[in-house]
NUVEXFI-734163 format. One record per residue (C-alpha): residue in three letters; x, y, z. Coordinates in pm, whole numbers, always signed. Example, Ala and Ser with C-alpha at 12.3 -4.5 7.8 and 13.67 -1.06 7.14 Angstrom:
! residues 2
> resn  x  y  z
> ALA  +1230  -450  +780
> SER  +1367  -106  +714
! end
This chain:
! residues 325
> resn  x  y  z
> MET  +0  +0  +0
> ALA  +135  +339  -99
> ARG  +246  +566  +181
> ILE  +36  +878  +228
> PRO  +277  +1170  +278
> THR  +219  +1384  +583
> THR  +446  +1661  +457
> THR  +543  +1773  +108
> ASP  +899  +1802  -18
> ARG  +875  +2124  -217
> SER  +1233  +2102  -343
> LEU  +1125  +1889  -638
> ALA  +844  +2132  -722
> ARG  +1096  +2416  -719
> LYS  +1328  +2215  -944
> VAL  +1042  +2155  -1191
> LEU  +966  +2527  -1211
> GLN  +1332  +2620  -1242
> THR  +1385  +2366  -1521
> GLU  +1085  +2482  -1717
> ALA  +1174  +2849  -1668
> ALA  +1526  +2776  -1792
> ALA  +1385  +2598  -2098
> ILE  +1188  +2910  -2193
> THR  +1475  +3149  -2124
> ALA  +1705  +2943  -2345
> LEU  +1473  +3007  -2641
> ILE  +1549  +3380  -2640
> ASP  +1896  +3348  -2792
> ARG  +1763  +3108  -3057
> LEU  +1524  +3360  -3209
> ASP  +1686  +3424  -3545
> GLU  +1595  +3472  -3911
> ASN  +1404  +3144  -3904
> PHE  +1163  +3295  -3654
> ASP  +1125  +3599  -3882
> ARG  +1056  +3370  -4178
> ALA  +796  +3176  -3980
> VAL  +612  +3495  -3882
> ARG  +623  +3617  -4242
> MET  +488  +3285  -4366
> LEU  +200  +3304  -4121
> TYR  +137  +3668  -4208
> GLU  +122  +3596  -4579
> CYS  -91  +3282  -4542
> GLN  -395  +3318  -4766
> GLY  -566  +3010  -4624
> ARG  -573  +2866  -4272
> VAL  -301  +2781  -4023
> ILE  -335  +2411  -3943
> VAL  -160  +2307  -3622
> THR  -74  +1942  -3574
> GLY  +106  +1727  -3319
> MET  +67  +1397  -3137
> GLY  +17  +1319  -2770
> LYS  +122  +1595  -2530
> SER  +243  +1803  -2825
> GLY  -108  +1774  -2967
> ILE  -249  +1934  -2653
> ILE  -5  +2223  -2695
> CYS  -112  +2247  -3060
> ARG  -475  +2288  -2960
> LYS  -385  +2583  -2738
> ILE  -173  +2750  -3007
> ALA  -450  +2706  -3265
> ALA  -698  +2859  -3020
> THR  -468  +3156  -2957
> LEU  -423  +3216  -3329
> ALA  -797  +3201  -3390
> SER  -870  +3437  -3100
> THR  -626  +3695  -3239
> GLY  -757  +3714  -3593
> THR  -579  +3428  -3773
> SER  -796  +3147  -3908
> ALA  -653  +2834  -3747
> PHE  -753  +2490  -3622
> PHE  -601  +2173  -3480
> LEU  -564  +1865  -3701
> HIS  -499  +1529  -3534
> PRO  -216  +1371  -3737
> ALA  -348  +1017  -3702
> GLU  -696  +1119  -3818
> ALA  -537  +1315  -4102
> THR  -401  +1000  -4264
> HIS  -749  +847  -4252
> GLY  -920  +1111  -4461
> ASP  -890  +1440  -4274
> LEU  -606  +1549  -4504
> GLY  -886  +1671  -4727
> VAL  -915  +1986  -4518
> ILE  -567  +2103  -4619
> GLN  -541  +2330  -4923
> SER  -240  +2462  -5114
> ASN  -268  +2810  -4961
> ASP  -259  +2679  -4601
> VAL  +36  +2668  -4361
> LEU  +95  +2357  -4150
> LEU  +249  +2426  -3809
> ALA  +381  +2088  -3691
> ILE  +509  +2030  -3337
> SER  +720  +1729  -3243
> HIS  +995  +1740  -2982
> SER  +1182  +1448  -3136
> GLY  +1103  +1554  -3490
> GLU  +1053  +1184  -3564
> THR  +689  +1134  -3458
> GLN  +566  +884  -3715
> GLU  +208  +1011  -3726
> VAL  +339  +1357  -3817
> LEU  +602  +1233  -4063
> ARG  +341  +1037  -4254
> LEU  +174  +1369  -4341
> LEU  +479  +1527  -4504
> GLU  +465  +1367  -4847
> ALA  +95  +1444  -4882
> ILE  +144  +1803  -4763
> ARG  +418  +1855  -5021
> ARG  +193  +1712  -5289
> ILE  -87  +1949  -5187
> GLY  +152  +2244  -5190
> ALA  +100  +2384  -4839
> HIS  +395  +2531  -4650
> ILE  +531  +2368  -4334
> ILE  +668  +2527  -4017
> ALA  +827  +2283  -3773
> VAL  +867  +2341  -3399
> THR  +1104  +2071  -3275
> GLY  +1370  +1994  -3018
> ASN  +1586  +1830  -3284
> PRO  +1700  +2063  -3564
> ALA  +1856  +1766  -3747
> SER  +1536  +1561  -3742
> THR  +1337  +1441  -4040
> LEU  +1060  +1692  -3964
> ALA  +1301  +1984  -3937
> GLN  +1473  +1893  -4263
> ALA  +1143  +1855  -4450
> ALA  +994  +2185  -4327
> ASP  +1015  +2520  -4502
> VAL  +1113  +2672  -4168
> ALA  +1226  +2493  -3850
> LEU  +1224  +2656  -3507
> ASP  +1467  +2515  -3251
> CYS  +1292  +2425  -2924
> GLN  +1543  +2180  -2779
> VAL  +1573  +2156  -2400
> SER  +1868  +2031  -2196
> GLU  +1644  +1815  -1977
> GLU  +1283  +1747  -1894
> ALA  +1148  +1860  -1559
> CYS  +1043  +1501  -1492
> PRO  +1275  +1331  -1234
> LEU  +1296  +1036  -1475
> ASN  +1368  +1271  -1769
> LEU  +1087  +1096  -1955
> VAL  +755  +1280  -1919
> PRO  +723  +1574  -2163
> THR  +735  +1877  -1933
> ALA  +1006  +2131  -2013
> SER  +980  +2042  -2383
> THR  +605  +2104  -2400
> THR  +645  +2425  -2200
> ALA  +908  +2546  -2447
> ALA  +687  +2457  -2745
> LEU  +394  +2643  -2592
> ALA  +610  +2949  -2523
> MET  +742  +2947  -2880
> GLY  +385  +2921  -3006
> ASP  +284  +3219  -2795
> ALA  +583  +3415  -2927
> LEU  +469  +3343  -3283
> CYS  +108  +3437  -3206
> MET  +188  +3763  -3032
> THR  +440  +3874  -3293
> LEU  +188  +3794  -3565
> LEU  -80  +3988  -3376
> VAL  +134  +4302  -3381
> GLU  +236  +4254  -3746
> LYS  -130  +4235  -3844
> GLY  -217  +4548  -3649
> PHE  -472  +4354  -3440
> ARG  -643  +4599  -3203
> GLU  -872  +4592  -2899
> GLU  -1167  +4658  -3129
> ASP  -1077  +4351  -3334
> PHE  -1043  +4144  -3018
> ALA  -1388  +4256  -2904
> LYS  -1552  +4142  -3227
> ILE  -1450  +3782  -3179
> HIS  -1485  +3773  -2798
> PRO  -1852  +3866  -2743
> GLY  -1890  +3633  -2445
> GLY  -1735  +3624  -2101
> LYS  -1573  +3895  -1894
> LEU  -1327  +4000  -2166
> GLY  -1603  +4034  -2421
> LYS  -1808  +4252  -2192
> LYS  -1517  +4482  -2115
> LEU  -1444  +4518  -2485
> MET  -1800  +4588  -2597
> ARG  -1848  +4918  -2778
> VAL  -2086  +5175  -2634
> ASP  -2304  +5163  -2946
> GLN  -2390  +4806  -2839
> LEU  -2508  +4925  -2498
> MET  -2648  +5276  -2540
> HIS  -3011  +5385  -2548
> ALA  -3080  +5496  -2904
> GLY  -3371  +5603  -3120
> ALA  -3696  +5644  -2931
> ASP  -3527  +5522  -2612
> ALA  -3286  +5818  -2602
> PRO  -3417  +6115  -2399
> ILE  -3412  +6426  -2621
> VAL  -3588  +6763  -2598
> ARG  -3566  +7089  -2792
> THR  -3427  +7413  -2656
> HIS  -3778  +7561  -2652
> THR  -3937  +7261  -2476
> ALA  -4131  +7363  -2164
> MET  -3981  +7238  -1838
> ARG  -4299  +7044  -1761
> ASP  -4233  +6837  -2075
> VAL  -3861  +6819  -2001
> ILE  -3937  +6662  -1663
> ARG  -4182  +6423  -1828
> GLU  -3913  +6316  -2080
> ILE  -3657  +6259  -1805
> SER  -3905  +6056  -1602
> SER  -4035  +5846  -1891
> LYS  -3692  +5750  -2022
> THR  -3566  +5670  -1668
> LEU  -3205  +5772  -1731
> GLY  -3205  +6068  -1496
> MET  -3124  +6313  -1777
> THR  -3213  +6435  -2122
> CYS  -3021  +6574  -2417
> VAL  -3113  +6918  -2547
> VAL  -3095  +6987  -2922
> ASP  -3164  +7296  -3133
> GLU  -3392  +7325  -3435
> SER  -3127  +7160  -3652
> ALA  -3113  +6862  -3414
> ARG  -2764  +6961  -3302
> LEU  -2667  +6882  -2945
> VAL  -2640  +7200  -2739
> GLY  -2670  +7076  -2381
> ILE  -2809  +6833  -2127
> ILE  -3036  +6853  -1825
> THR  -2997  +6607  -1537
> ASP  -3195  +6533  -1223
> GLY  -2916  +6703  -1031
> ASP  -2946  +7016  -1248
> LEU  -3318  +7036  -1167
> ARG  -3263  +7002  -792
> ARG  -2988  +7263  -787
> PHE  -3177  +7503  -1014
> ILE  -3507  +7495  -829
> VAL  -3347  +7615  -502
> ASP  -3300  +7966  -644
> ASN  -3566  +7951  -916
> PRO  -3907  +7858  -776
> LYS  -4063  +7933  -1117
> LEU  -3864  +7655  -1282
> ILE  -4177  +7500  -1429
> GLU  -4238  +7814  -1635
> MET  -3897  +7805  -1801
> LYS  -3770  +7640  -2118
> ALA  -3504  +7375  -2160
> ALA  -3249  +7628  -2287
> ASP  -3279  +7822  -1958
> VAL  -3177  +7525  -1745
> MET  -2947  +7309  -1956
> THR  -2576  +7259  -1899
> ARG  -2391  +7354  -2214
> ARG  -2103  +7162  -2373
> PRO  -2181  +6817  -2229
> ILE  -1925  +6539  -2236
> VAL  -1962  +6340  -2558
> ILE  -1811  +6004  -2655
> ASP  -1785  +5829  -2990
> PRO  -2001  +5521  -3061
> SER  -1684  +5315  -3108
> THR  -1562  +5387  -2754
> LEU  -1511  +5070  -2552
> ALA  -1738  +5013  -2254
> ALA  -1439  +4996  -2019
> GLN  -1318  +5336  -2141
> ALA  -1664  +5485  -2096
> LEU  -1674  +5355  -1740
> LEU  -1338  +5519  -1668
> ILE  -1468  +5854  -1798
> MET  -1777  +5828  -1576
> GLU  -1565  +5749  -1272
> GLN  -1321  +6033  -1338
> ARG  -1595  +6291  -1404
> LYS  -1828  +6153  -1132
> ILE  -2123  +6134  -1372
> THR  -2376  +5863  -1452
> SER  -2458  +5934  -1818
> LEU  -2271  +6010  -2138
> VAL  -2405  +6142  -2465
> VAL  -2294  +5929  -2761
> SER  -2230  +6112  -3086
> GLY  -2034  +6015  -3394
> ASP  -1986  +6371  -3518
> GLY  -2005  +6559  -3189
> GLN  -2319  +6742  -3300
> THR  -2605  +6497  -3340
> VAL  -2722  +6255  -3071
> ALA  -2664  +5889  -3155
> GLY  -2771  +5771  -2812
> VAL  -2717  +5791  -2438
> LEU  -2506  +5555  -2227
> HIS  -2603  +5519  -1861
> LEU  -2403  +5371  -1578
> HIS  -2673  +5104  -1540
> ASN  -2588  +4975  -1888
> LEU  -2233  +4911  -1770
> TRP  -2352  +4747  -1450
> ARG  -2544  +4496  -1657
> THR  -2224  +4407  -1845
> GLU  -2055  +4320  -1513
> LEU  -1763  +4555  -1562
> PHE  -1744  +4619  -1190
! end
């Protein structure tokens, strides 16, 4: 019966982390023109990036493919064993195959090479053996060799898979910058989850059309109050006869104004409004809008593409519902 440890020897855990950290650090000095060629090949790819690898390397491949796809590069994982049983049909001549094998001699991956060459797709190899069959057959080979695995038996893929993952991330992030991938692009393909909510644009959240509170400069205060109450945003935009934004009126404005002006109800919107309200563009990210509200200590922002007409109104409650807090 196996002994149940009462205490943990953390020295091995530290050694694992040190070994894997060293494996990543060693990659830095190996970034050369081959890395540049690999990034250029991915950048110029007119098809898809197909990532393939077997076993533990295959798991790393899935993550790299997911990172590529989430940063604007069409990519997916192809199981090398399934590929030789018909799935090779997904590969086209304008694709790039990113193959990961620490030994560079994984038979399931090597069996793909002749067919890939016949199809005409390019091959990037990530391997720990620059002299391997895979490295020699690839258009570009990236050196990911490690001095040792973090496994005490030097058998279980640990440091080698960590190095391959880090190299994949280096490719993905360099490619992201080369493509000019921006926060707005990230938001488009991450509509769900916390990240997606933080990267939503305000035009996806604002009250627009009939839901936006708007009055004219000559609107009687009785009707201004009715507009504020009916739209439930605690404010209204004020526009002139040409529908140009000229001011806003908030609940706070009304309370402050009525103290010294008991005849408020007899006035017009232009007499009470605050001129030059803060305006944001419809493409502003929700997180940026929240920051503006916090800095200015306000609860609403007028949304306008040209700074003159009202596209909508963004309220703090809209941001609450996106769970930005």
